[in-house]
C-alpha positions as CSV (number, residue, x, y, z in Angstrom):
1,M,80.8,-35.0,-15.4
2,K,80.1,-37.7,-12.9
3,G,81.3,-38.8,-9.9
4,G,81.3,-34.6,-9.0
5,K,84.8,-34.2,-11.2
6,P,85.2,-31.0,-12.6
7,A,84.7,-30.5,-16.5
8,K,87.6,-28.5,-18.2
9,G,86.5,-25.4,-20.3
10,G,88.3,-24.0,-23.1
11,K,89.2,-19.9,-22.8
12,P,87.5,-17.6,-21.1
13,A,84.7,-16.2,-22.1
14,K,85.8,-13.4,-25.1
15,G,85.9,-10.1,-23.9
16,G,86.9,-10.7,-20.1
17,K,90.0,-10.4,-19.1
18,P,91.9,-12.5,-16.7
19,A,93.0,-10.8,-13.6
20,R,95.4,-11.7,-11.0
21,A,93.8,-11.6,-7.1
22,D,96.5,-9.6,-5.4
23,G,99.0,-9.6,-8.0
24,G,101.0,-12.2,-6.4
25,E,102.8,-10.7,-3.6
26,G,102.1,-10.9,0.1
27,D,100.0,-13.2,2.0
28,G,97.4,-13.3,-0.6
29,P,97.5,-16.1,-2.9
30,S,97.9,-15.6,-7.2
31,S,94.8,-16.3,-8.4
32,P,93.4,-15.3,-11.8
33,Q,90.1,-15.3,-13.1
34,G,88.3,-15.8,-15.8
35,G,85.4,-13.2,-17.1
36,R,81.8,-13.4,-17.4
37,S,80.3,-16.1,-18.9
38,P,77.3,-18.5,-18.9
39,L,77.4,-22.0,-16.5
40,H,79.5,-24.4,-18.7
41,G,77.8,-26.9,-20.0
42,R,74.7,-24.2,-20.0
43,P,74.2,-21.9,-22.6
44,G,72.4,-19.0,-21.8
45,P,72.8,-15.2,-23.1
46,V,74.9,-13.7,-21.1
47,K,76.6,-9.9,-21.8
48,P,80.2,-9.7,-23.1
49,G,82.7,-10.4,-19.9
50,G,83.5,-7.3,-18.2
51,T,80.2,-5.4,-19.1
52,P,78.8,-3.7,-16.6
53,G,74.6,-4.0,-16.1
54,A,72.1,-5.3,-13.0
55,P,71.0,-8.4,-13.8
56,S,67.1,-8.8,-15.1
57,S,66.4,-11.0,-12.2
58,I,67.9,-12.4,-9.0
59,K,67.0,-15.6,-7.1
60,R,66.3,-15.2,-3.9
61,I,68.6,-16.9,-1.2
62,D,68.7,-17.4,2.6
63,R,72.1,-16.7,4.7
64,T,72.3,-20.6,6.0
65,S,71.9,-21.7,2.0
66,I,74.5,-19.5,1.0
67,I,77.0,-20.8,4.0
68,N,76.3,-24.2,2.7
69,R,76.9,-23.5,-0.9
70,A,80.0,-22.6,0.0
71,Q,80.5,-25.5,2.1
72,L,80.0,-27.7,-0.5
73,W,83.4,-26.7,-2.6
74,L,85.2,-26.5,0.9
75,E,84.7,-30.4,2.0
76,A,85.3,-31.1,-1.9
77,K,88.3,-29.1,-1.8
78,V,87.8,-28.1,-5.3
79,P,90.8,-27.6,-7.5
80,Y,91.9,-23.9,-8.5
81,S,91.5,-23.0,-11.8
82,M,90.4,-20.1,-14.2
83,Y,90.0,-22.3,-17.4
84,S,88.1,-25.4,-15.4
85,Y,84.4,-25.5,-14.4
86,W,83.0,-27.8,-11.3
87,A,80.1,-30.2,-12.0
88,D,77.7,-27.6,-11.3
89,G,79.0,-25.9,-13.9
90,Y,81.0,-22.3,-11.9
91,R,84.5,-21.8,-12.8
92,Q,86.9,-22.5,-10.7
93,D,88.3,-19.1,-9.7
94,C,87.6,-16.7,-7.1
95,S,84.4,-14.5,-8.2
96,G,83.3,-17.8,-10.1
97,Y,83.0,-18.9,-6.2
98,V,81.0,-15.9,-4.9
99,S,78.6,-16.8,-8.4
100,M,77.3,-20.3,-6.8
101,A,77.6,-19.4,-3.5
102,W,75.0,-16.8,-4.3
103,N,73.5,-19.3,-6.9
104,L,73.6,-16.6,-9.8
105,G,73.3,-18.9,-12.5
106,T,76.3,-17.6,-14.1
107,N,79.9,-17.2,-13.7
108,E,80.9,-13.3,-12.9
109,W,83.8,-11.6,-12.1
110,T,85.1,-8.9,-9.7
111,G,83.9,-6.0,-12.4
112,S,80.7,-6.9,-12.6
113,L,79.6,-8.8,-9.0
114,D,78.7,-5.6,-7.5
115,K,76.1,-5.3,-9.8
116,F,74.2,-8.0,-8.0
117,A,74.6,-6.3,-4.4
118,T,74.5,-3.2,-2.4
119,K,77.5,-1.8,-0.3
120,I,77.4,-1.7,3.5
121,T,79.4,-1.0,6.3
122,K,81.9,-3.1,8.1
123,E,79.2,-2.8,10.9
124,E,76.8,-4.5,8.9
125,L,78.8,-7.4,7.7
126,L,76.6,-10.9,8.0
127,P,77.6,-14.5,6.7
128,G,77.2,-14.2,3.3
129,D,78.0,-11.1,2.6
130,M,81.3,-10.3,0.5
131,L,84.4,-8.2,0.6
132,L,85.3,-7.3,-3.1
133,F,88.3,-5.7,-4.2
134,H,88.0,-4.7,-8.0
135,N,90.9,-2.4,-9.3
136,P,89.3,-1.2,-12.8
137,A,92.4,0.5,-13.9
138,D,94.4,-2.8,-13.8
139,P,91.9,-5.9,-12.8
140,N,95.4,-7.8,-13.1
141,N,96.6,-6.1,-9.8
142,G,95.5,-7.0,-7.1
143,S,91.3,-8.0,-7.8
144,H,90.1,-10.8,-5.8
145,V,86.6,-11.2,-3.0
146,T,86.3,-13.3,-0.7
147,L,82.5,-14.4,1.0
148,F,81.7,-13.5,5.0
149,G,81.4,-16.3,6.8
150,G,81.6,-14.2,10.8
151,W,83.7,-12.4,13.0
152,V,86.7,-14.7,14.9
153,D,85.6,-12.6,17.7
154,D,84.4,-9.6,19.2
155,T,87.3,-7.5,18.0
156,H,86.6,-7.7,14.6
157,T,89.7,-7.2,13.4
158,H,89.9,-11.0,11.4
159,Y,87.0,-12.2,10.3
160,V,86.5,-15.6,8.9
161,A,86.8,-15.8,4.7
162,Y,85.5,-18.4,2.5
163,E,87.6,-17.9,-0.8
164,Q,88.8,-20.2,-3.9
165,T,92.5,-19.6,-3.8
166,R,95.3,-21.9,-5.0
167,P,95.8,-24.8,-4.5
168,H,91.8,-25.4,-3.5
169,T,88.9,-23.8,-1.6
170,R,89.6,-22.7,2.1
171,K,88.1,-21.1,5.2
172,L,90.8,-19.2,7.1
173,A,91.2,-16.7,9.5
174,T,91.6,-13.1,7.9
175,P,92.6,-9.6,9.0
176,Y,90.2,-7.4,7.7
177,G,89.5,-6.9,4.8
178,Y,92.5,-9.3,3.2
179,W,95.7,-9.8,4.1
180,N,97.2,-7.1,1.3
181,N,95.3,-4.5,-0.2
182,A,92.8,-4.6,3.0
183,A,92.0,-0.8,2.9
184,K,90.8,-1.4,-0.8
185,Y,88.6,-4.4,0.2
186,V,84.7,-2.8,0.1
187,P,81.5,-4.9,1.7
188,Y,78.2,-5.9,-0.1
189,R,75.5,-7.5,0.7
190,F,74.1,-10.1,-2.2
191,N,70.2,-8.4,-3.0
192,G,68.9,-11.4,-3.3
193,V,69.7,-12.5,0.4
194,T,66.4,-13.0,2.4
195,G,66.5,-12.5,6.2
196,G,69.3,-10.6,8.8
197,T,71.1,-13.7,10.1
198,T,72.3,-17.1,9.4
199,G,69.4,-19.4,10.5
200,P,70.1,-22.8,12.9
201,D,71.0,-26.4,11.8
202,T,68.5,-28.5,10.9
203,G,66.3,-28.7,13.9
204,A,64.7,-25.4,14.7
205,D,66.2,-24.0,17.7
206,P,63.2,-23.5,20.2
207,K,62.3,-20.2,21.8
208,P,64.9,-19.2,24.1
209,A,64.2,-19.6,27.9
210,L,66.2,-19.9,31.0
211,P,68.4,-22.4,31.5
212,S,67.3,-25.8,33.3
213,K,69.3,-25.4,37.0
214,D,70.0,-29.7,37.2
215,Y,72.2,-31.4,35.3
216,P,70.0,-33.5,32.7
217,G,72.3,-35.8,32.7
218,A,75.4,-36.9,29.8
219,A,72.8,-39.1,27.9
220,M,71.4,-35.9,26.3
221,F,75.0,-34.7,25.1
222,G,77.2,-36.3,22.3
223,P,76.4,-37.7,18.6
224,G,73.2,-38.3,18.3
225,A,71.6,-36.4,20.7
226,D,68.4,-34.3,19.4
227,N,66.6,-32.6,22.4
228,Q,66.2,-28.6,24.2
229,Y,69.3,-29.3,26.1
230,V,71.7,-29.3,23.4
231,A,70.4,-25.8,22.5
232,E,70.4,-24.5,25.7
233,L,73.8,-25.6,26.1
234,G,74.6,-23.7,22.7
235,R,73.4,-20.5,24.0
236,M,74.8,-20.4,27.2
237,L,78.3,-20.9,25.6
238,I,78.0,-18.7,23.3
239,D,77.1,-15.8,26.0
240,R,80.3,-17.1,27.5
241,G,82.5,-16.2,24.8
242,G,81.6,-18.8,22.0
243,R,80.0,-17.3,19.9
244,R,82.8,-18.4,16.5
245,F,81.7,-21.6,17.4
246,Y,78.0,-21.5,16.2
247,P,78.0,-19.5,13.2
248,K,74.5,-20.6,12.4
249,G,73.3,-20.3,15.9
250,P,72.9,-23.1,18.2
251,S,70.4,-26.0,17.5
252,T,68.8,-28.6,19.2
253,K,70.8,-31.1,17.2
254,W,74.5,-32.2,19.1
255,S,77.1,-31.1,16.4
256,D,80.8,-30.8,16.2
257,S,80.2,-26.5,16.6
258,D,78.7,-28.1,20.5
259,L,82.0,-30.3,21.5
260,L,84.2,-27.6,20.2
261,A,82.7,-25.0,22.2
262,T,82.3,-27.2,25.2
263,Q,86.0,-28.3,24.9
264,A,87.1,-24.7,24.8
265,F,85.3,-23.9,27.8
266,Q,87.0,-26.3,29.8
267,I,90.0,-25.8,28.9
268,A,89.4,-22.0,29.7
269,Q,88.5,-23.8,33.5
270,G,92.0,-24.9,33.6
271,W,91.6,-28.8,32.6
272,T,93.4,-31.2,31.2
273,G,93.0,-35.0,30.6
274,T,89.8,-36.7,30.2
275,D,87.5,-33.8,32.0
276,V,88.5,-32.1,28.3
277,D,86.2,-34.3,26.5
278,G,84.1,-31.2,24.9
279,I,80.9,-33.2,26.6
280,P,79.0,-31.2,29.7
281,G,79.6,-33.3,32.8
282,P,77.9,-31.6,35.9
283,H,80.2,-29.3,36.9
284,T,80.4,-27.6,33.5
285,W,76.8,-27.5,33.1
286,Q,76.6,-26.4,36.5
287,L,79.3,-23.1,35.6
288,L,77.7,-22.1,32.8
289,V,74.0,-21.7,34.2
290,D,75.9,-20.2,37.8
291,G,77.3,-17.9,34.9
292,Q,80.8,-18.7,36.9
293,G,84.4,-19.8,36.0
294,N,86.5,-18.6,32.9
295,D,84.6,-17.4,29.9
296,I,86.3,-19.1,26.7
297,L,89.8,-17.1,26.0
298,P,89.9,-15.7,22.2
299,T,91.5,-17.4,19.1
300,L,95.0,-19.1,20.5
301,E,97.0,-17.9,17.6
302,A,96.1,-15.2,14.7
303,A,96.8,-16.3,11.4
304,P,99.5,-14.7,9.9
305,G,99.7,-11.2,8.7
306,P,101.5,-8.0,7.3
307,L,105.1,-7.7,8.4
308,G,104.5,-5.4,11.5
309,S,100.7,-6.3,12.4
310,P,100.0,-5.9,15.5
311,A,99.5,-8.7,17.8
312,R,95.6,-9.7,19.3
313,P,95.1,-9.4,22.8
314,G,95.2,-12.3,25.4
315,A,92.6,-13.4,27.7
316,P,91.0,-10.6,30.0
317,G,92.7,-10.5,33.3
318,V,95.7,-12.6,32.3
319,A,99.1,-10.7,32.9
320,A,101.6,-10.8,30.5
321,G,104.5,-12.1,31.1
322,P,108.4,-10.5,30.1
323,V,108.8,-10.7,26.4
324,A,112.0,-10.3,24.7
325,P,113.2,-7.2,22.8
326,G,111.6,-6.3,19.6
327,S,108.8,-9.6,20.3
328,A,104.8,-9.2,19.8
329,A,102.8,-10.2,22.6
330,G,100.2,-12.6,21.3
331,P,97.7,-14.9,23.1
332,V,98.6,-17.5,25.2
333,A,97.2,-21.0,24.8
334,P,96.7,-23.3,27.5
335,G,100.0,-24.6,29.3
336,S,101.8,-21.6,28.2
337,A,104.1,-19.0,30.3
338,A,100.2,-17.0,31.6
339,G,98.6,-19.7,34.1
340,P,99.8,-22.2,36.5
341,V,102.9,-25.0,35.2
342,A,103.7,-28.2,35.9
343,P,107.1,-28.3,37.3
344,G,110.1,-28.4,34.9
345,S,107.6,-26.3,32.2
346,A,109.0,-23.7,30.3
347,A,107.6,-20.5,32.8
348,G,106.1,-20.4,36.2
349,P,102.8,-18.7,37.7
350,V,102.5,-15.2,37.3
351,A,101.8,-13.2,40.8
352,A,98.4,-10.9,40.8
353,G,99.4,-7.8,39.5
354,S,103.4,-8.5,39.3
355,A,105.5,-8.4,35.9
356,A,106.6,-11.9,36.7
357,G,106.4,-14.9,39.5
358,P,108.5,-17.8,40.9
359,V,109.6,-20.1,37.9
360,A,108.9,-24.2,38.7
361,P,112.0,-26.4,39.7
362,G,114.1,-27.0,36.3
363,S,112.2,-24.2,34.0
364,A,114.3,-22.3,32.2
365,A,112.6,-18.5,32.6
366,G,112.1,-16.0,35.0
367,P,113.6,-12.7,36.5
368,V,117.6,-12.7,36.2
369,A,119.5,-9.9,38.5
370,P,121.9,-7.9,36.4
371,G,125.3,-9.5,36.4
372,A,123.9,-12.7,37.7
373,A,125.0,-16.0,36.7
374,T,122.1,-17.9,35.1
375,R,121.5,-21.6,35.0
376,P,123.0,-24.1,32.5
377,G,120.1,-24.2,29.5
378,A,121.0,-26.6,26.7
379,A,123.2,-29.4,26.6
380,G,126.9,-28.3,26.2
381,S,125.5,-24.1,26.2
382,V,126.9,-21.8,28.1
383,A,124.8,-18.9,29.9
384,R,126.4,-15.4,30.5
385,P,125.0,-12.2,31.8
386,G,123.0,-9.6,29.3
387,P,121.8,-6.4,29.4
388,A,119.3,-5.7,32.5
389,G,120.2,-9.7,33.6
390,A,118.5,-10.9,30.5
391,P,120.4,-14.2,29.8
392,T,121.4,-14.5,26.2
393,V,122.9,-18.4,25.7
394,V,125.6,-19.6,23.3
395,P,124.2,-23.2,22.2
396,A,127.5,-25.5,21.7
397,A,125.9,-27.0,18.7
398,L,122.3,-26.4,16.9
399,P,119.7,-28.7,17.6
400,A,119.5,-31.8,15.4
401,G,118.6,-31.0,11.8
402,M,118.6,-27.3,12.4
403,P,119.7,-25.5,9.9
404,A,122.5,-22.5,10.0
405,G,120.9,-19.1,10.1
406,V,118.0,-20.1,12.4
407,P,118.8,-17.5,15.4
408,V,118.5,-19.6,18.5
409,G,118.2,-18.2,22.4
410,V,116.1,-17.6,25.3
411,S,112.8,-15.1,25.9
412,A,110.6,-15.4,28.0
413,G,109.0,-18.9,28.3
414,V,111.0,-20.3,26.2
415,A,113.6,-23.2,27.3
416,A,117.5,-22.4,26.7
417,G,119.1,-23.7,23.2
418,V,115.2,-23.3,21.5
419,P,115.9,-21.2,18.3
420,A,113.7,-18.0,19.0
421,Y,110.3,-17.5,17.3
422,P,110.4,-15.6,14.1
423,G,107.4,-13.7,13.8
424,A,104.2,-14.6,12.2
425,A,105.3,-12.5,8.7
426,V,107.7,-15.1,8.1
427,F,105.3,-18.1,7.9
428,R,103.3,-16.7,4.7
429,P,102.9,-18.0,1.0
430,G,105.9,-16.8,-1.1
431,S,108.2,-16.5,2.1
432,T,111.5,-17.9,1.9
433,H,113.2,-17.9,5.9
434,P,115.6,-20.4,7.5
435,S,112.8,-21.2,10.3
436,I,110.9,-22.5,7.3
437,A,113.3,-25.4,7.3
438,A,114.1,-25.2,10.6
439,L,110.4,-25.8,11.6
440,G,109.7,-28.7,9.1
441,H,112.6,-30.7,9.9
442,R,111.1,-30.5,13.5
443,L,107.7,-31.5,11.9
444,V,109.3,-34.4,11.0
445,Q,111.4,-35.3,14.0
446,K,107.8,-35.0,16.1
447,G,106.4,-37.0,13.9
448,F,104.2,-34.8,11.9
449,G,105.9,-35.4,8.7
450,K,103.8,-36.9,6.5
451,H,102.9,-33.8,4.2
452,Y,106.1,-33.5,2.7
453,T,106.3,-35.4,-0.8
454,A,109.8,-34.3,-0.6
455,G,112.2,-32.8,2.9
456,P,111.4,-29.7,4.3
457,G,112.9,-26.9,2.5
458,P,113.0,-22.6,3.3
459,R,110.6,-21.9,1.2
460,W,106.9,-21.6,3.0
461,S,104.8,-24.6,1.0
462,E,101.4,-26.2,2.0
463,A,103.0,-29.0,3.2
464,D,104.1,-26.5,5.9
465,R,100.6,-25.5,6.9
466,R,99.2,-29.2,6.7
467,S,102.0,-30.2,8.6
468,V,101.9,-27.4,11.3
469,E,97.9,-27.9,11.5
470,A,98.3,-31.9,12.6
471,F,100.4,-30.8,15.4
472,Q,98.0,-27.9,16.7
473,R,95.4,-30.6,16.7
474,A,97.3,-33.0,18.1
475,Q,97.6,-30.0,21.1
476,G,93.9,-30.1,21.4
477,W,93.5,-26.9,19.4
478,R,90.3,-26.5,16.8
479,G,88.9,-24.0,15.0
480,A,91.3,-20.8,14.2
481,A,93.5,-22.1,16.6
482,A,94.3,-25.1,14.1
483,N,94.9,-23.3,10.9
484,G,98.2,-24.2,10.0
485,Y,100.3,-20.7,11.0
486,P,102.4,-21.3,13.7
487,G,102.6,-19.1,16.4
488,P,104.8,-18.4,19.0
489,E,102.9,-20.8,21.2
490,T,103.0,-23.7,18.8
491,W,106.7,-22.8,18.0
492,R,107.3,-23.3,21.6
493,R,105.7,-26.5,22.4
494,L,107.4,-27.8,18.8
495,F,110.7,-26.5,20.1
496,A,110.4,-27.9,23.5
């Protein structure tokens, strides 16, 4: 098996019934799994597939090593298969992935992984633990397992899940305990794990000390930097809401974690352009040292969840603007309706304690008196007063490339003629909806269509997700805010 290519295995070990993860329904991908077996190419004694029994010996491993091992498959984009084995000998399915991360030395399945672990509570979860759902009555119906990578934010409603699923290994902000069958996922801790938390990156984190008041200079930060000020920066950013950027804790060595967390803090101050470069300048450093300025915002857009899932709250202290009936209010990205917006944009600033603030010249949103005439919206559209003063727009024609069946109208902060956001539940594996095709056509028009090998269609695909992710990254968003699933703000910017 040269070059890290997967070695093809034969049939699964006898007695090990393949089980479909999530039963192929809802958000969870359809992911069959094999039974218990030795590592591929390394014959060894193993009990028949599915036979319970604790292992005779367990290798000790720390949490940093578990996450690092999980990251190897993530970076290699190991393709999902219940019949193939990667170069390390582990089967390329969900349970094989956890077996590899825990360095078990055998390929386990969802019916045996719990024999290597101890049941814990949600509050006790730490990176490297697992969330397991095994259906003993019918293993083919829903059985699946993920590795816990840490909480997305302080609400503990979403976590970073490392998992092996179609089409390949992924790391994604996921509702606790999973997209479906959530209540059936049980947290476990590997019996061989050492230490309570993940350790720092290579390069020990010095003992915490009071941050230096004086700015040490830009030369102390950026690629290649390795000094105490980088660790101080990380600790201060964590205290200001940046924990999600540091799954392993701060380090003296500069990394993408420092850049992304610094950038998130700068965005929270309302800065733009070159002021949001991810490198701490004197002003950034002073705000952090003095505990002043705005904290880092929570995740901008939650990953799509089951239909009817409540949206996460926005940043503390941000007043929510008017929301169209039936729509879900979610977190707001920089430059959206909650906050200062340049003239000509879709929404204006919201005054403290008021439901809606003044609207910038040329904008489409704002309070409308009952029966009052509204401004013209998209070219050729006709506006008429709606119920309770809410304007309803009847477009003369759909935007170019827009398939029929996509509702077009106006809601708070959305320009006239822009298709209404259909909700996060539309954009998930297995979904078919006209808005998915509309999304794809718009991405192509905006220059983000390179992932489509065929024309965009109404069925959600990995090409859609990757194209959305590219668009989100172009907005300067990172982490869970650029997960490839369009939320209200992504939709607004895309169709603006």
